[in-house]
One Martini backbone bead per residue (centre of mass of N, CA, C, O) as a GRO file, in nm:
protein
  252
    1MET     BB    1   6.465  19.168  13.800
    2VAL     BB    2   6.754  19.060  13.774
    3ASP     BB    3   6.711  18.817  13.963
    4GLU     BB    4   6.486  18.690  13.791
    5ASN     BB    5   6.653  18.656  13.534
    6SER     BB    6   6.872  18.487  13.649
    7ASP     BB    7   6.690  18.249  13.740
    8LYS     BB    8   6.590  18.176  13.458
    9LEU     BB    9   6.872  18.129  13.326
   10ARG     BB   10   6.946  17.899  13.523
   11SER     BB   11   6.725  17.705  13.446
   12VAL     BB   12   6.790  17.678  13.156
   13SER     BB   13   7.077  17.576  13.180
   14ARG     BB   14   6.997  17.318  13.343
   15ALA     BB   15   6.819  17.198  13.133
   16PHE     BB   16   7.035  17.178  12.907
   17ALA     BB   17   7.232  17.002  13.066
   18MET     BB   18   7.046  16.752  13.084
   19VAL     BB   19   7.036  16.696  12.780
   20ALA     BB   20   7.356  16.717  12.723
   21ALA     BB   21   7.434  16.460  12.894
   22PHE     BB   22   7.369  16.312  12.653
   23GLN     BB   23   7.504  16.070  12.459
   24SER     BB   24   7.536  15.866  12.181
   25ARG     BB   25   7.562  15.600  12.370
   26ASP     BB   26   7.300  15.683  12.522
   27ARG     BB   27   6.978  15.569  12.650
   28GLU     BB   28   7.025  15.572  12.953
   29LEU     BB   29   6.967  15.754  13.277
   30SER     BB   30   7.031  15.830  13.584
   31ALA     BB   31   7.007  16.057  13.833
   32ALA     BB   32   7.300  16.020  13.917
   33GLU     BB   33   7.433  16.066  13.648
   34LEU     BB   34   7.308  16.344  13.586
   35ALA     BB   35   7.438  16.482  13.834
   36ARG     BB   36   7.734  16.428  13.760
   37ARG     BB   37   7.734  16.565  13.466
   38THR     BB   38   7.592  16.854  13.596
   39ALA     BB   39   7.670  16.926  13.904
   40LEU     BB   40   7.422  16.837  14.058
   41PRO     BB   41   7.206  16.770  14.272
   42ARG     BB   42   7.026  16.490  14.296
   43SER     BB   43   6.747  16.624  14.368
   44THR     BB   44   6.762  16.835  14.136
   45ALA     BB   45   6.793  16.636  13.898
   46HIS     BB   46   6.537  16.473  13.944
   47ARG     BB   47   6.326  16.706  13.932
   48MET     BB   48   6.415  16.803  13.637
   49ALA     BB   49   6.354  16.528  13.504
   50LEU     BB   50   6.052  16.534  13.564
   51ASP     BB   51   5.981  16.800  13.434
   52LEU     BB   52   6.080  16.704  13.144
   53ALA     BB   53   5.888  16.467  13.127
   54SER     BB   54   5.623  16.643  13.131
   55LEU     BB   55   5.718  16.773  12.835
   56GLY     BB   56   5.881  16.535  12.661
   57ILE     BB   57   6.197  16.562  12.674
   58LEU     BB   58   6.161  16.332  12.863
   59GLU     BB   59   6.171  15.979  12.983
   60GLN     BB   60   6.041  15.747  13.200
   61THR     BB   61   6.109  15.443  13.328
   62SER     BB   62   6.018  15.181  13.501
   63ASP     BB   63   6.312  15.210  13.672
   64GLY     BB   64   6.367  15.542  13.671
   65ARG     BB   65   6.486  15.619  13.421
   66PHE     BB   66   6.635  15.818  13.146
   67ARG     BB   67   6.526  15.964  12.837
   68LEU     BB   68   6.473  16.075  12.545
   69GLY     BB   69   6.230  16.245  12.393
   70MET     BB   70   5.995  16.303  12.135
   71THR     BB   71   5.987  16.615  12.150
   72LEU     BB   72   6.283  16.650  12.084
   73PHE     BB   73   6.288  16.498  11.815
   74GLU     BB   74   6.077  16.680  11.667
   75LEU     BB   75   6.239  16.946  11.704
   76GLY     BB   76   6.500  16.847  11.555
   77GLN     BB   77   6.361  16.803  11.287
   78MET     BB   78   6.270  17.091  11.245
   79ALA     BB   79   6.549  17.220  11.243
   80LEU     BB   80   6.659  17.083  10.992
   81TYR     BB   81   6.436  17.188  10.793
   82GLN     BB   82   6.468  17.498  10.857
   83ARG     BB   83   6.748  17.535  10.712
   84GLY     BB   84   6.689  17.400  10.400
   85LEU     BB   85   6.937  17.232  10.298
   86ARG     BB   86   6.812  16.945  10.335
   87GLU     BB   87   6.573  16.980  10.135
   88SER     BB   88   6.745  17.071   9.877
   89ALA     BB   89   6.950  16.807   9.888
   90SER     BB   90   6.807  16.528   9.888
   91SER     BB   91   6.802  16.447   9.577
   92PHE     BB   92   7.123  16.461   9.545
   93LEU     BB   93   7.187  16.239   9.756
   94ALA     BB   94   7.036  16.006   9.634
   95ASP     BB   95   7.182  16.002   9.366
   96LEU     BB   96   7.472  15.965   9.477
   97SER     BB   97   7.417  15.696   9.617
   98THR     BB   98   7.314  15.539   9.374
   99ALA     BB   99   7.568  15.577   9.190
  100THR     BB  100   7.794  15.469   9.424
  101HIS     BB  101   7.714  15.290   9.675
  102GLN     BB  102   7.742  15.513   9.910
  103THR     BB  103   7.800  15.718  10.169
  104VAL     BB  104   7.609  16.009  10.255
  105HIS     BB  105   7.685  16.349  10.343
  106LEU     BB  106   7.538  16.620  10.543
  107ALA     BB  107   7.696  16.936  10.651
  108VAL     BB  108   7.773  17.155  10.922
  109LEU     BB  109   7.880  17.438  11.099
  110ASP     BB  110   7.956  17.427  11.464
  111ASN     BB  111   8.192  17.598  11.538
  112CYS     BB  112   8.420  17.314  11.573
  113ASP     BB  113   8.180  17.153  11.441
  114VAL     BB  114   8.009  16.898  11.282
  115VAL     BB  115   7.670  16.866  11.158
  116TYR     BB  116   7.438  16.621  11.078
  117LEU     BB  117   7.162  16.633  10.853
  118ASP     BB  118   7.251  16.381  10.658
  119ILE     BB  119   7.216  16.015  10.586
  120ILE     BB  120   7.312  15.776  10.324
  121SER     BB  121   7.297  15.423  10.345
  122PRO     BB  122   7.414  15.135  10.268
  123SER     BB  123   7.450  14.775  10.224
  124PRO     BB  124   7.688  14.789  10.413
  125PRO     BB  125   7.815  15.004  10.612
  126PRO     BB  126   8.047  15.188  10.729
  127ARG     BB  127   8.248  15.269  10.986
  128LEU     BB  128   8.093  15.529  11.185
  129ARG     BB  129   8.049  15.824  11.386
  130SER     BB  130   7.817  15.906  11.241
  131ARG     BB  131   7.504  16.105  11.281
  132VAL     BB  132   7.204  16.232  11.295
  133GLY     BB  133   7.278  16.522  11.484
  134GLY     BB  134   7.566  16.490  11.501
  135ARG     BB  135   7.916  16.523  11.609
  136LEU     BB  136   8.233  16.660  11.491
  137PRO     BB  137   8.541  16.736  11.440
  138ALA     BB  138   8.620  16.915  11.172
  139ALA     BB  139   8.938  16.824  11.124
  140ASN     BB  140   8.838  16.493  11.097
  141THR     BB  141   8.687  16.585  10.839
  142ALA     BB  142   8.590  16.640  10.515
  143VAL     BB  143   8.348  16.839  10.558
  144GLY     BB  144   8.517  17.027  10.744
  145LYS     BB  145   8.746  17.104  10.546
  146ALA     BB  146   8.563  17.224  10.330
  147ILE     BB  147   8.463  17.456  10.516
  148LEU     BB  148   8.729  17.569  10.632
  149ALA     BB  149   8.861  17.656  10.350
  150PHE     BB  150   8.601  17.887  10.320
  151SER     BB  151   8.638  18.033  10.572
  152PRO     BB  152   8.700  18.244  10.790
  153PRO     BB  153   8.971  18.301  10.987
  154GLU     BB  154   8.823  18.294  11.267
  155VAL     BB  155   8.722  18.002  11.245
  156LEU     BB  156   9.001  17.864  11.236
  157GLU     BB  157   9.110  17.984  11.489
  158LYS     BB  158   8.909  17.846  11.683
  159VAL     BB  159   9.003  17.559  11.626
  160LEU     BB  160   9.304  17.585  11.700
  161THR     BB  161   9.252  17.684  11.991
  162ARG     BB  162   9.116  17.430  12.094
  163GLY     BB  163   9.215  17.199  11.930
  164LEU     BB  164   9.329  16.894  11.811
  165VAL     BB  165   9.196  16.576  11.745
  166ARG     BB  166   9.243  16.234  11.843
  167LEU     BB  167   9.075  15.952  11.696
  168THR     BB  168   9.332  15.856  11.536
  169ALA     BB  169   9.638  15.784  11.399
  170HIS     BB  170   9.550  15.985  11.141
  171SER     BB  171   9.514  16.230  11.278
  172ILE     BB  172   9.526  16.574  11.274
  173VAL     BB  173   9.749  16.770  11.509
  174ASP     BB  174   9.892  16.964  11.312
  175PRO     BB  175   9.850  17.282  11.212
  176THR     BB  176  10.031  17.291  10.964
  177LYS     BB  177   9.908  17.047  10.818
  178LEU     BB  178   9.618  17.157  10.793
  179LEU     BB  179   9.678  17.417  10.638
  180ALA     BB  180   9.798  17.273  10.386
  181GLU     BB  181   9.542  17.120  10.321
  182LEU     BB  182   9.357  17.360  10.282
  183VAL     BB  183   9.494  17.477  10.031
  184LYS     BB  184   9.417  17.231   9.850
  185VAL     BB  185   9.122  17.260   9.874
  186ARG     BB  186   9.093  17.539   9.749
  187ARG     BB  187   9.221  17.437   9.474
  188THR     BB  188   9.015  17.163   9.422
  189GLY     BB  189   8.739  17.133   9.602
  190ILE     BB  190   8.871  16.884   9.783
  191ALA     BB  191   8.825  16.669  10.057
  192TYR     BB  192   8.991  16.458  10.307
  193ASP     BB  193   8.955  16.125  10.470
  194ASN     BB  194   9.217  15.914  10.615
  195GLN     BB  195   9.126  15.769  10.885
  196GLU     BB  196   9.057  16.007  11.101
  197GLN     BB  197   8.756  15.894  11.237
  198ALA     BB  198   8.798  15.592  11.105
  199ILE     BB  199   8.891  15.287  11.075
  200GLY     BB  200   8.852  15.195  10.728
  201THR     BB  201   8.773  15.498  10.655
  202SER     BB  202   8.682  15.702  10.376
  203CYS     BB  203   8.683  16.053  10.232
  204CYS     BB  204   8.487  16.289  10.042
  205ALA     BB  205   8.462  16.658   9.984
  206ALA     BB  206   8.229  16.933   9.924
  207PRO     BB  207   8.131  17.245   9.900
  208ILE     BB  208   7.869  17.473   9.997
  209PHE     BB  209   7.701  17.749   9.840
  210GLY     BB  210   7.577  18.058   9.869
  211ALA     BB  211   7.536  18.353   9.906
  212ASN     BB  212   7.818  18.524   9.806
  213ARG     BB  213   8.002  18.258   9.837
  214GLN     BB  214   7.902  18.125  10.101
  215VAL     BB  215   7.967  17.888  10.324
  216VAL     BB  216   7.708  17.614  10.434
  217GLY     BB  217   7.860  17.343  10.354
  218ALA     BB  218   7.863  16.965  10.297
  219VAL     BB  219   7.952  16.695  10.077
  220SER     BB  220   7.979  16.325  10.097
  221ILE     BB  221   8.188  16.036  10.070
  222SER     BB  222   8.170  15.705  10.223
  223GLY     BB  223   8.414  15.430  10.279
  224HIS     BB  224   8.601  15.157  10.226
  225THR     BB  225   8.926  15.184  10.197
  226ALA     BB  226   8.979  14.907  10.025
  227SER     BB  227   8.732  15.018   9.789
  228LEU     BB  228   8.762  15.316   9.779
  229ARG     BB  229   8.768  15.552   9.497
  230LEU     BB  230   8.834  15.873   9.525
  231ASP     BB  231   8.908  15.950   9.227
  232LEU     BB  232   8.619  15.856   9.114
  233VAL     BB  233   8.413  16.031   9.326
  234ALA     BB  234   8.491  16.340   9.320
  235ALA     BB  235   8.331  16.448   9.081
  236ALA     BB  236   8.042  16.375   9.202
  237VAL     BB  237   8.068  16.548   9.455
  238ARG     BB  238   8.124  16.822   9.312
  239SER     BB  239   7.859  16.821   9.143
  240THR     BB  240   7.654  16.807   9.389
  241ALA     BB  241   7.746  17.074   9.523
  242ALA     BB  242   7.681  17.248   9.283
  243GLY     BB  243   7.379  17.195   9.273
  244ILE     BB  244   7.315  17.298   9.567
  245SER     BB  245   7.448  17.582   9.530
  246ARG     BB  246   7.239  17.691   9.317
  247ILE     BB  247   6.998  17.687   9.514
  248GLN     BB  248   7.118  17.850   9.749
  249GLY     BB  249   7.175  18.108   9.577
  250ALA     BB  250   6.882  18.156   9.482
  251ALA     BB  251   6.763  18.171   9.777
  252GLY     BB  252   6.957  18.424   9.866
   0.00000   0.00000   0.00000
């Protein structure tokens, strides 16, 4: 029984590795590339890719390459809505984007990264690394700092233990500097990203709280550094976060 359970777990881990092999820039991958990224034998990777394609998790193209399938997309959308936060925040995000004509983000923390649940962008949007369902290192983003500032100490310790990532020349990679910035966030309720995840883009964010004042996510505004007045939009971001927090607190 133990061996059978181990085999099942190994199969699940391999299947997950196949899906996780796709990165944000990838549209299609060959069986050889899947094998290389998962460290599986090519024959094994190809067989598993075909099995996943039969379930709709992957799709095989006419030239034999593979891409993420619609079943995976549908499940992902269900997961986003089942969190509840995205659904309760949607009208607030729309109002904030309409009022400011800027890109609005809703994000949550997952381990050391933020995952974006929703993004509303004007035309043309600023150059951003973020995408719905995508993730970025928490310390490089305003939403991440807003969440980290009000998270338990062990959460921040995990981020520092993993190490701070340099995405641009402005990224904070000194733990002491990050800790000092988080102190300011706790005092003001607003976090900033000054071209730390993308050059030419700035952002401000505020934390969203649920029951018992536990931080559950963050909302932000992002725009072109040359034109976005962070001091003027900060109050709107804080007010939006407070409105979502009231609903989350009541739901909790």
